[in-house]
All heavy atoms as TSV, in Angstrom:
chain	resi	resn	atom	element	x	y	z
A	1	MET	N	N	-29.290	-8.461	77.002
A	1	MET	CA	C	-29.822	-9.770	76.672
A	1	MET	C	C	-31.247	-9.680	76.168
A	1	MET	O	O	-31.752	-10.345	75.265
A	1	MET	CB	C	-29.731	-10.640	77.873
A	1	MET	CG	C	-28.298	-11.175	78.165
A	1	MET	SD	S	-28.025	-11.959	79.706
A	1	MET	CE	C	-29.148	-13.305	79.679
A	2	LEU	N	N	-32.012	-8.743	76.851
A	2	LEU	CA	C	-33.537	-8.686	76.440
A	2	LEU	C	C	-33.602	-8.120	75.028
A	2	LEU	O	O	-34.379	-8.541	74.381
A	2	LEU	CB	C	-34.202	-7.716	77.485
A	2	LEU	CG	C	-34.286	-8.266	78.826
A	2	LEU	CD1	C	-35.044	-7.271	79.788
A	2	LEU	CD2	C	-35.239	-9.451	78.846
A	3	ASN	N	N	-32.791	-7.044	74.709
A	3	ASN	CA	C	-32.819	-6.551	73.343
A	3	ASN	C	C	-32.521	-7.679	72.267
A	3	ASN	O	O	-33.129	-7.849	71.271
A	3	ASN	CB	C	-31.819	-5.475	73.102
A	3	ASN	CG	C	-32.406	-4.151	73.690
A	3	ASN	OD1	O	-33.508	-3.853	73.524
A	3	ASN	ND2	N	-31.605	-3.391	74.440
A	4	ALA	N	N	-31.415	-8.478	72.579
A	4	ALA	CA	C	-31.093	-9.627	71.669
A	4	ALA	C	C	-32.221	-10.571	71.586
A	4	ALA	O	O	-32.517	-11.128	70.531
A	4	ALA	CB	C	-29.757	-10.208	72.173
A	5	ALA	N	N	-32.923	-10.931	72.657
A	5	ALA	CA	C	-34.026	-11.892	72.723
A	5	ALA	C	C	-35.160	-11.425	71.867
A	5	ALA	O	O	-35.996	-12.186	71.333
A	5	ALA	CB	C	-34.503	-12.135	74.186
A	6	THR	N	N	-35.380	-10.091	71.638
A	6	THR	CA	C	-36.429	-9.622	70.874
A	6	THR	C	C	-35.992	-9.202	69.449
A	6	THR	O	O	-36.575	-8.355	68.795
A	6	THR	CB	C	-37.102	-8.414	71.556
A	6	THR	OG1	O	-36.168	-7.411	71.713
A	6	THR	CG2	C	-37.686	-8.761	72.906
A	7	ASP	N	N	-34.929	-9.900	69.033
A	7	ASP	CA	C	-34.337	-9.630	67.701
A	7	ASP	C	C	-33.973	-8.095	67.544
A	7	ASP	O	O	-34.025	-7.521	66.513
A	7	ASP	CB	C	-35.233	-10.016	66.572
A	7	ASP	CG	C	-35.366	-11.564	66.543
A	7	ASP	OD1	O	-34.354	-12.209	66.879
A	7	ASP	OD2	O	-36.465	-12.039	66.201
A	8	GLY	N	N	-33.635	-7.447	68.668
A	8	GLY	CA	C	-33.062	-6.149	68.640
A	8	GLY	C	C	-34.140	-5.037	68.327
A	8	GLY	O	O	-33.900	-3.951	67.815
A	9	ARG	N	N	-35.431	-5.471	68.553
A	9	ARG	CA	C	-36.526	-4.439	68.204
A	9	ARG	C	C	-36.272	-3.054	68.692
A	9	ARG	O	O	-36.480	-2.138	67.930
A	9	ARG	CB	C	-37.774	-5.097	68.720
A	9	ARG	CG	C	-39.027	-4.292	68.140
A	9	ARG	CD	C	-40.400	-4.876	68.660
A	9	ARG	NE	N	-40.889	-3.959	69.600
A	9	ARG	CZ	C	-41.427	-4.178	70.738
A	9	ARG	NH1	N	-41.519	-5.446	71.188
A	9	ARG	NH2	N	-41.818	-3.272	71.566
A	10	MET	N	N	-36.024	-2.873	70.014
A	10	MET	CA	C	-35.854	-1.533	70.487
A	10	MET	C	C	-34.583	-0.857	69.919
A	10	MET	O	O	-34.543	0.370	69.748
A	10	MET	CB	C	-35.726	-1.593	72.003
A	10	MET	CG	C	-37.102	-2.047	72.642
A	10	MET	SD	S	-38.536	-1.132	72.005
A	10	MET	CE	C	-38.301	0.432	72.675
A	11	TRP	N	N	-33.529	-1.588	69.648
A	11	TRP	CA	C	-32.368	-0.981	69.021
A	11	TRP	C	C	-32.729	-0.487	67.725
A	11	TRP	O	O	-32.300	0.564	67.433
A	11	TRP	CB	C	-31.245	-2.117	68.844
A	11	TRP	CG	C	-30.543	-2.399	70.087
A	11	TRP	CD1	C	-30.255	-1.689	71.192
A	11	TRP	CD2	C	-29.993	-3.770	70.424
A	11	TRP	NE1	N	-29.549	-2.415	72.170
A	11	TRP	CE2	C	-29.380	-3.665	71.682
A	11	TRP	CE3	C	-29.923	-4.880	69.746
A	11	TRP	CZ2	C	-28.745	-4.773	72.328
A	11	TRP	CZ3	C	-29.313	-6.090	70.372
A	11	TRP	CH2	C	-28.773	-5.974	71.566
A	12	VAL	N	N	-33.460	-1.218	66.997
A	12	VAL	CA	C	-33.887	-0.758	65.630
A	12	VAL	C	C	-34.846	0.387	65.673
A	12	VAL	O	O	-34.569	1.377	64.961
A	12	VAL	CB	C	-34.518	-2.005	64.812
A	12	VAL	CG1	C	-35.051	-1.523	63.476
A	12	VAL	CG2	C	-33.581	-3.071	64.617
A	13	GLU	N	N	-35.786	0.270	66.479
A	13	GLU	CA	C	-36.820	1.310	66.558
A	13	GLU	C	C	-36.187	2.656	66.996
A	13	GLU	O	O	-36.660	3.762	66.599
A	13	GLU	CB	C	-37.934	1.013	67.529
A	13	GLU	CG	C	-38.953	-0.129	67.040
A	13	GLU	CD	C	-39.967	-0.358	67.996
A	13	GLU	OE1	O	-40.159	0.258	69.042
A	13	GLU	OE2	O	-40.645	-1.449	67.769
A	14	ASN	N	N	-35.117	2.654	67.898
A	14	ASN	CA	C	-34.561	3.846	68.450
A	14	ASN	C	C	-33.285	4.170	67.704
A	14	ASN	O	O	-32.600	5.120	68.090
A	14	ASN	CB	C	-34.297	3.694	69.866
A	14	ASN	CG	C	-35.539	3.580	70.673
A	14	ASN	OD1	O	-36.366	4.536	70.698
A	14	ASN	ND2	N	-35.893	2.464	71.248
A	15	GLY	N	N	-32.880	3.485	66.643
A	15	GLY	CA	C	-31.692	3.770	65.906
A	15	GLY	C	C	-30.422	3.758	66.769
A	15	GLY	O	O	-29.517	4.659	66.616
A	16	VAL	N	N	-30.279	2.719	67.588
A	16	VAL	CA	C	-29.166	2.730	68.603
A	16	VAL	C	C	-27.806	2.433	67.816
A	16	VAL	O	O	-27.700	1.666	67.001
A	16	VAL	CB	C	-29.371	1.690	69.638
A	16	VAL	CG1	C	-28.184	1.439	70.644
A	16	VAL	CG2	C	-30.653	2.071	70.407
A	17	HIS	N	N	-26.777	3.164	68.213
A	17	HIS	CA	C	-25.411	3.015	67.743
A	17	HIS	C	C	-24.599	2.203	68.722
A	17	HIS	O	O	-24.772	2.352	69.920
A	17	HIS	CB	C	-24.764	4.354	67.494
A	17	HIS	CG	C	-25.339	5.056	66.285
A	17	HIS	ND1	N	-26.452	5.960	66.449
A	17	HIS	CD2	C	-24.945	5.094	65.005
A	17	HIS	CE1	C	-26.717	6.456	65.284
A	17	HIS	NE2	N	-25.782	5.986	64.303
A	18	LEU	N	N	-23.669	1.441	68.157
A	18	LEU	CA	C	-22.698	0.707	68.963
A	18	LEU	C	C	-22.081	1.616	70.030
A	18	LEU	O	O	-21.936	1.167	71.171
A	18	LEU	CB	C	-21.681	0.007	68.079
A	18	LEU	CG	C	-20.586	-0.715	68.802
A	18	LEU	CD1	C	-21.124	-1.821	69.619
A	18	LEU	CD2	C	-19.588	-1.327	67.863
A	19	GLU	N	N	-21.693	2.761	69.662
A	19	GLU	CA	C	-21.021	3.734	70.631
A	19	GLU	C	C	-21.897	4.000	71.784
A	19	GLU	O	O	-21.378	4.101	72.886
A	19	GLU	CB	C	-20.706	5.018	69.829
A	19	GLU	CG	C	-19.951	6.005	70.710
A	19	GLU	CD	C	-19.649	7.268	69.910
A	19	GLU	OE1	O	-19.100	7.219	68.776
A	19	GLU	OE2	O	-19.994	8.377	70.423
A	20	GLN	N	N	-23.160	4.123	71.695
A	20	GLN	CA	C	-24.072	4.373	72.753
A	20	GLN	C	C	-24.064	3.197	73.737
A	20	GLN	O	O	-24.093	3.388	74.917
A	20	GLN	CB	C	-25.557	4.567	72.244
A	20	GLN	CG	C	-25.697	5.860	71.473
A	20	GLN	CD	C	-27.074	5.924	70.850
A	20	GLN	OE1	O	-27.320	5.271	69.790
A	20	GLN	NE2	N	-28.024	6.625	71.483
A	21	ILE	N	N	-24.128	1.934	73.168
A	21	ILE	CA	C	-24.135	0.801	74.045
A	21	ILE	C	C	-22.842	0.625	74.756
A	21	ILE	O	O	-22.831	0.330	75.999
A	21	ILE	CB	C	-24.367	-0.488	73.200
A	21	ILE	CG1	C	-25.795	-0.425	72.531
A	21	ILE	CG2	C	-24.192	-1.759	73.942
A	21	ILE	CD1	C	-26.091	-1.468	71.584
A	22	LEU	N	N	-21.777	0.888	74.105
A	22	LEU	CA	C	-20.412	0.825	74.754
A	22	LEU	C	C	-20.275	1.937	75.866
A	22	LEU	O	O	-19.780	1.523	76.943
A	22	LEU	CB	C	-19.256	0.956	73.774
A	22	LEU	CG	C	-19.235	-0.216	72.746
A	22	LEU	CD1	C	-18.116	0.052	71.664
A	22	LEU	CD2	C	-19.062	-1.523	73.392
A	23	LYS	N	N	-20.810	3.082	75.615
A	23	LYS	CA	C	-20.744	4.127	76.639
A	23	LYS	C	C	-21.584	3.813	77.856
A	23	LYS	O	O	-21.154	3.940	78.956
A	23	LYS	CB	C	-21.190	5.443	75.969
A	23	LYS	CG	C	-21.220	6.592	76.984
A	23	LYS	CD	C	-19.949	7.064	77.343
A	23	LYS	CE	C	-19.988	8.261	78.206
A	23	LYS	NZ	N	-18.853	8.582	78.989
A	24	ARG	N	N	-22.693	3.269	77.591
A	24	ARG	CA	C	-23.614	2.930	78.655
A	24	ARG	C	C	-23.055	1.814	79.508
A	24	ARG	O	O	-23.345	1.701	80.779
A	24	ARG	CB	C	-24.992	2.503	78.218
A	24	ARG	CG	C	-25.928	2.215	79.226
A	24	ARG	CD	C	-27.346	1.916	78.706
A	24	ARG	NE	N	-28.217	1.618	79.835
A	24	ARG	CZ	C	-29.356	2.225	80.066
A	24	ARG	NH1	N	-29.730	3.189	79.289
A	24	ARG	NH2	N	-30.085	1.813	81.175
A	25	ASN	N	N	-22.288	0.945	78.927
A	25	ASN	CA	C	-21.629	-0.252	79.614
A	25	ASN	C	C	-20.249	-0.139	79.897
A	25	ASN	O	O	-19.506	-1.169	80.029
A	25	ASN	CB	C	-21.984	-1.461	78.790
A	25	ASN	CG	C	-23.436	-1.841	78.803
A	25	ASN	OD1	O	-23.965	-2.353	79.729
A	25	ASN	ND2	N	-24.104	-1.548	77.729
A	26	GLU	N	N	-19.695	1.173	79.906
A	26	GLU	CA	C	-18.267	1.227	79.970
A	26	GLU	C	C	-17.606	0.781	81.278
A	26	GLU	O	O	-16.432	0.485	81.372
A	26	GLU	CB	C	-17.887	2.763	79.832
A	26	GLU	CG	C	-18.339	3.668	80.879
A	26	GLU	CD	C	-18.091	5.141	80.579
A	26	GLU	OE1	O	-17.341	5.390	79.655
A	26	GLU	OE2	O	-18.624	6.039	81.281
A	27	LYS	N	N	-18.431	0.525	82.328
A	27	LYS	CA	C	-17.899	-0.028	83.575
A	27	LYS	C	C	-18.321	-1.460	83.814
A	27	LYS	O	O	-17.881	-2.027	84.802
A	27	LYS	CB	C	-18.229	0.847	84.676
A	27	LYS	CG	C	-17.654	2.225	84.637
A	27	LYS	CD	C	-17.864	3.100	85.883
A	27	LYS	CE	C	-17.223	4.413	85.622
A	27	LYS	NZ	N	-16.989	5.013	86.902
A	28	THR	N	N	-19.051	-1.971	82.935
A	28	THR	CA	C	-19.562	-3.431	83.072
A	28	THR	C	C	-18.487	-4.309	83.300
A	28	THR	O	O	-18.507	-5.304	84.081
A	28	THR	CB	C	-20.389	-3.788	81.875
A	28	THR	OG1	O	-21.509	-2.846	81.758
A	28	THR	CG2	C	-20.988	-5.149	82.052
A	29	HIS	N	N	-17.291	-4.156	82.485
A	29	HIS	CA	C	-16.182	-5.145	82.707
A	29	HIS	C	C	-15.597	-5.131	84.004
A	29	HIS	O	O	-14.899	-6.193	84.360
A	29	HIS	CB	C	-15.075	-4.830	81.617
A	29	HIS	CG	C	-14.385	-3.455	81.904
A	29	HIS	ND1	N	-13.266	-3.452	82.609
A	29	HIS	CD2	C	-14.655	-2.197	81.633
A	29	HIS	CE1	C	-12.798	-2.265	82.671
A	29	HIS	NE2	N	-13.649	-1.421	82.121
A	30	GLU	N	N	-15.683	-4.103	84.796
A	30	GLU	CA	C	-15.240	-4.102	86.132
A	30	GLU	C	C	-15.838	-5.169	87.018
A	30	GLU	O	O	-15.191	-5.654	87.894
A	30	GLU	CB	C	-15.482	-2.709	86.769
A	30	GLU	CG	C	-14.566	-1.623	86.078
A	30	GLU	CD	C	-14.945	-0.198	86.595
A	30	GLU	OE1	O	-15.594	-0.051	87.702
A	30	GLU	OE2	O	-14.425	0.671	85.988
A	31	GLY	N	N	-17.017	-5.572	86.741
A	31	GLY	CA	C	-17.574	-6.707	87.478
A	31	GLY	C	C	-17.127	-8.052	87.053
A	31	GLY	O	O	-16.826	-8.877	87.933
A	32	SER	N	N	-16.955	-8.214	85.749
A	32	SER	CA	C	-16.447	-9.484	85.271
A	32	SER	C	C	-16.014	-9.284	83.823
A	32	SER	O	O	-16.856	-9.062	82.928
A	32	SER	CB	C	-17.397	-10.631	85.280
A	32	SER	OG	O	-16.891	-11.716	84.665
A	33	GLU	N	N	-14.768	-9.380	83.520
A	33	GLU	CA	C	-14.235	-9.201	82.119
A	33	GLU	C	C	-14.724	-10.349	81.316
A	33	GLU	O	O	-15.121	-10.180	80.138
A	33	GLU	CB	C	-12.691	-9.189	82.202
A	33	GLU	CG	C	-12.023	-8.804	80.877
A	33	GLU	CD	C	-12.333	-7.397	80.421
A	33	GLU	OE1	O	-12.286	-6.509	81.262
A	33	GLU	OE2	O	-12.466	-7.107	79.206
A	34	VAL	N	N	-14.795	-11.522	81.884
A	34	VAL	CA	C	-15.281	-12.679	81.200
A	34	VAL	C	C	-16.753	-12.533	80.746
A	34	VAL	O	O	-17.087	-12.767	79.574
A	34	VAL	CB	C	-15.150	-13.959	81.968
A	34	VAL	CG1	C	-15.700	-15.210	81.269
A	34	VAL	CG2	C	-13.579	-14.221	82.266
A	35	LEU	N	N	-17.647	-12.107	81.628
A	35	LEU	CA	C	-19.043	-11.953	81.333
A	35	LEU	C	C	-19.129	-10.798	80.281
A	35	LEU	O	O	-20.006	-10.873	79.349
A	35	LEU	CB	C	-19.851	-11.608	82.532
A	35	LEU	CG	C	-20.058	-12.796	83.463
A	35	LEU	CD1	C	-20.705	-12.369	84.755
A	35	LEU	CD2	C	-20.704	-13.915	82.821
A	36	TRP	N	N	-18.411	-9.686	80.401
A	36	TRP	CA	C	-18.508	-8.739	79.394
A	36	TRP	C	C	-18.165	-9.122	78.067
A	36	TRP	O	O	-18.874	-8.859	77.085
A	36	TRP	CB	C	-17.630	-7.500	79.782
A	36	TRP	CG	C	-17.468	-6.440	78.732
A	36	TRP	CD1	C	-16.304	-6.244	78.134
A	36	TRP	CD2	C	-18.441	-5.678	78.142
A	36	TRP	NE1	N	-16.487	-5.303	77.091
A	36	TRP	CE2	C	-17.876	-4.907	77.085
A	36	TRP	CE3	C	-19.840	-5.501	78.315
A	36	TRP	CZ2	C	-18.511	-4.052	76.236
A	36	TRP	CZ3	C	-20.472	-4.684	77.542
A	36	TRP	CH2	C	-19.894	-3.907	76.518
A	37	MET	N	N	-17.022	-9.841	77.952
A	37	MET	CA	C	-16.655	-10.361	76.675
A	37	MET	C	C	-17.636	-11.255	75.975
A	37	MET	O	O	-17.938	-11.354	74.805
A	37	MET	CB	C	-15.264	-11.019	76.670
A	37	MET	CG	C	-14.117	-10.029	76.939
A	37	MET	SD	S	-14.026	-8.724	75.780
A	37	MET	CE	C	-13.849	-9.572	74.232
A	38	TYR	N	N	-18.297	-12.222	76.911
A	38	TYR	CA	C	-19.296	-13.039	76.478
A	38	TYR	C	C	-20.514	-12.207	75.892
A	38	TYR	O	O	-21.082	-12.508	74.847
A	38	TYR	CB	C	-19.736	-13.983	77.543
A	38	TYR	CG	C	-20.761	-14.985	77.061
A	38	TYR	CD1	C	-20.390	-16.184	76.485
A	38	TYR	CD2	C	-22.075	-14.718	77.131
A	38	TYR	CE1	C	-21.356	-17.086	76.074
A	38	TYR	CE2	C	-23.138	-15.641	76.672
A	38	TYR	CZ	C	-22.649	-16.744	76.171
A	38	TYR	OH	O	-23.619	-17.706	75.711
A	39	MET	N	N	-20.924	-11.202	76.645
A	39	MET	CA	C	-22.060	-10.455	76.118
A	39	MET	C	C	-21.698	-9.725	74.903
A	39	MET	O	O	-22.531	-9.682	74.052
A	39	MET	CB	C	-22.358	-9.327	77.281
A	39	MET	CG	C	-23.535	-8.486	76.931
A	39	MET	SD	S	-23.954	-7.265	78.192
A	39	MET	CE	C	-22.812	-5.999	77.827
A	40	TYR	N	N	-20.574	-9.103	74.802
A	40	TYR	CA	C	-20.099	-8.386	73.626
A	40	TYR	C	C	-20.070	-9.312	72.438
A	40	TYR	O	O	-20.690	-9.031	71.347
A	40	TYR	CB	C	-18.706	-7.775	73.896
A	40	TYR	CG	C	-18.312	-6.912	72.737
A	40	TYR	CD1	C	-18.887	-5.593	72.593
A	40	TYR	CD2	C	-17.436	-7.281	71.788
A	40	TYR	CE1	C	-18.485	-4.759	71.515
A	40	TYR	CE2	C	-17.009	-6.529	70.757
A	40	TYR	CZ	C	-17.502	-5.295	70.623
A	40	TYR	OH	O	-17.146	-4.461	69.582
A	41	GLU	N	N	-19.528	-10.503	72.550
A	41	GLU	CA	C	-19.282	-11.454	71.439
A	41	GLU	C	C	-20.602	-12.165	71.043
A	41	GLU	O	O	-20.823	-12.438	69.933
A	41	GLU	CB	C	-18.258	-12.453	71.726
A	41	GLU	CG	C	-16.821	-11.851	71.798
A	41	GLU	CD	C	-15.885	-12.854	72.449
A	41	GLU	OE1	O	-16.175	-14.070	72.692
A	41	GLU	OE2	O	-14.692	-12.365	72.471
A	42	HIS	N	N	-21.469	-12.415	71.996
A	42	HIS	CA	C	-22.718	-13.121	71.794
A	42	HIS	C	C	-23.981	-12.389	71.490
A	42	HIS	O	O	-24.990	-12.879	71.050
A	42	HIS	CB	C	-22.856	-14.249	72.869
A	42	HIS	CG	C	-21.830	-15.378	72.741
A	42	HIS	ND1	N	-20.657	-15.225	73.352
A	42	HIS	CD2	C	-21.785	-16.471	72.091
A	42	HIS	CE1	C	-19.907	-16.245	73.087
A	42	HIS	NE2	N	-20.548	-17.026	72.331
A	43	PHE	N	N	-23.991	-11.190	72.044
A	43	PHE	CA	C	-25.243	-10.372	72.010
A	43	PHE	C	C	-25.094	-9.070	71.161
A	43	PHE	O	O	-25.984	-8.743	70.366
A	43	PHE	CB	C	-25.676	-10.068	73.430
A	43	PHE	CG	C	-26.151	-11.166	74.253
A	43	PHE	CD1	C	-25.331	-11.612	75.323
A	43	PHE	CD2	C	-27.301	-11.986	73.865
A	43	PHE	CE1	C	-25.722	-12.733	75.992
A	43	PHE	CE2	C	-27.619	-13.071	74.639
A	43	PHE	CZ	C	-26.929	-13.450	75.722
A	44	ILE	N	N	-23.990	-8.372	71.453
A	44	ILE	CA	C	-23.739	-7.122	70.754
A	44	ILE	C	C	-23.262	-7.267	69.293
A	44	ILE	O	O	-23.926	-6.875	68.359
A	44	ILE	CB	C	-22.796	-6.197	71.597
A	44	ILE	CG1	C	-23.584	-5.908	72.954
A	44	ILE	CG2	C	-22.612	-4.877	70.799
A	44	ILE	CD1	C	-22.673	-5.168	73.928
A	45	LEU	N	N	-22.072	-7.935	69.090
A	45	LEU	CA	C	-21.555	-8.072	67.816
A	45	LEU	C	C	-22.450	-8.745	66.777
A	45	LEU	O	O	-22.664	-8.246	65.641
A	45	LEU	CB	C	-20.218	-8.724	67.828
A	45	LEU	CG	C	-19.020	-7.920	68.253
A	45	LEU	CD1	C	-17.742	-8.718	68.187
A	45	LEU	CD2	C	-18.947	-6.614	67.405
A	46	PRO	N	N	-23.161	-9.760	67.142
A	46	PRO	CA	C	-24.118	-10.372	66.113
A	46	PRO	C	C	-25.171	-9.451	65.636
A	46	PRO	O	O	-25.537	-9.453	64.617
A	46	PRO	CB	C	-24.619	-11.582	66.890
A	46	PRO	CG	C	-23.646	-11.957	67.885
A	46	PRO	CD	C	-23.025	-10.664	68.326
A	47	ASN	N	N	-25.634	-8.591	66.584
A	47	ASN	CA	C	-26.669	-7.670	66.200
A	47	ASN	C	C	-26.089	-6.437	65.434
A	47	ASN	O	O	-26.789	-5.852	64.624
A	47	ASN	CB	C	-27.393	-7.136	67.518
A	47	ASN	CG	C	-28.389	-8.242	67.926
A	47	ASN	OD1	O	-29.401	-8.435	67.228
A	47	ASN	ND2	N	-28.039	-8.918	68.980
A	48	VAL	N	N	-24.852	-6.132	65.627
A	48	VAL	CA	C	-24.128	-5.176	64.713
A	48	VAL	C	C	-24.101	-5.778	63.375
A	48	VAL	O	O	-24.474	-5.112	62.358
A	48	VAL	CB	C	-22.798	-4.757	65.266
A	48	VAL	CG1	C	-22.026	-3.921	64.270
A	48	VAL	CG2	C	-22.804	-3.987	66.623
A	49	ASN	N	N	-23.691	-6.996	63.371
A	49	ASN	CA	C	-23.531	-7.666	61.956
A	49	ASN	C	C	-24.833	-7.815	61.229
A	49	ASN	O	O	-24.828	-7.809	60.040
A	49	ASN	CB	C	-22.786	-9.069	62.166
A	49	ASN	CG	C	-21.389	-8.890	62.634
A	49	ASN	OD1	O	-20.779	-7.823	62.367
A	49	ASN	ND2	N	-20.923	-9.827	63.302
A	50	LYS	N	N	-25.959	-7.912	61.933
A	50	LYS	CA	C	-27.213	-8.070	61.443
A	50	LYS	C	C	-27.933	-6.731	61.032
A	50	LYS	O	O	-28.999	-6.601	60.561
A	50	LYS	CB	C	-28.200	-8.878	62.320
A	50	LYS	CG	C	-27.744	-10.318	62.447
A	50	LYS	CD	C	-28.671	-11.012	63.405
A	50	LYS	CE	C	-28.124	-12.476	63.694
A	50	LYS	NZ	N	-28.873	-13.184	64.681
A	51	GLY	N	N	-27.140	-5.629	61.468
A	51	GLY	CA	C	-27.658	-4.291	61.152
A	51	GLY	C	C	-28.719	-3.742	62.144
A	51	GLY	O	O	-29.344	-2.645	61.911
A	52	ARG	N	N	-28.934	-4.444	63.241
A	52	ARG	CA	C	-29.846	-4.040	64.218
A	52	ARG	C	C	-29.259	-2.946	65.123
A	52	ARG	O	O	-30.013	-2.154	65.651
A	52	ARG	CB	C	-30.312	-5.208	65.166
A	52	ARG	CG	C	-31.039	-6.295	64.361
A	52	ARG	CD	C	-31.322	-7.418	65.179
A	52	ARG	NE	N	-31.942	-8.469	64.352
A	52	ARG	CZ	C	-31.847	-9.774	64.641
A	52	ARG	NH1	N	-31.135	-10.160	65.676
A	52	ARG	NH2	N	-32.550	-10.630	63.934
A	53	ILE	N	N	-27.927	-2.974	65.248
A	53	ILE	CA	C	-27.230	-1.891	65.996
A	53	ILE	C	C	-26.350	-1.187	64.950
A	53	ILE	O	O	-25.636	-1.863	64.128
A	53	ILE	CB	C	-26.334	-2.491	67.089
A	53	ILE	CG1	C	-27.122	-3.244	68.108
A	53	ILE	CG2	C	-25.424	-1.341	67.696
A	53	ILE	CD1	C	-26.317	-3.973	69.150
A	54	LYS	N	N	-26.407	0.151	64.855
A	54	LYS	CA	C	-25.751	0.897	63.875
A	54	LYS	C	C	-24.216	1.046	64.312
A	54	LYS	O	O	-23.932	1.071	65.481
A	54	LYS	CB	C	-26.256	2.273	63.784
A	54	LYS	CG	C	-27.710	2.257	63.257
A	54	LYS	CD	C	-28.192	3.689	63.075
A	54	LYS	CE	C	-29.607	3.644	62.533
A	54	LYS	NZ	N	-30.109	5.020	62.266
A	55	LYS	N	N	-23.315	0.912	63.309
A	55	LYS	CA	C	-21.868	1.016	63.530
A	55	LYS	C	C	-21.484	2.428	63.877
A	55	LYS	O	O	-21.474	3.317	63.939
A	55	LYS	CB	C	-21.081	0.515	62.349
A	55	LYS	CG	C	-21.270	-0.916	62.099
A	55	LYS	CD	C	-20.426	-1.421	60.964
A	55	LYS	CE	C	-20.545	-2.883	60.778
A	55	LYS	NZ	N	-19.799	-3.443	59.711
């Protein structure tokens, strides 16, 4: 959420790939599938589409 709030500044500066984010959060869905899907759809995918997170 913080990365999205700063227009993905750190993602861009560090050349972060989607695979890295998914790996780091591979167990997040265990806490709440609903929250994970919300985060993915509203924070991660939009930033992939804007080119802030590399595919």
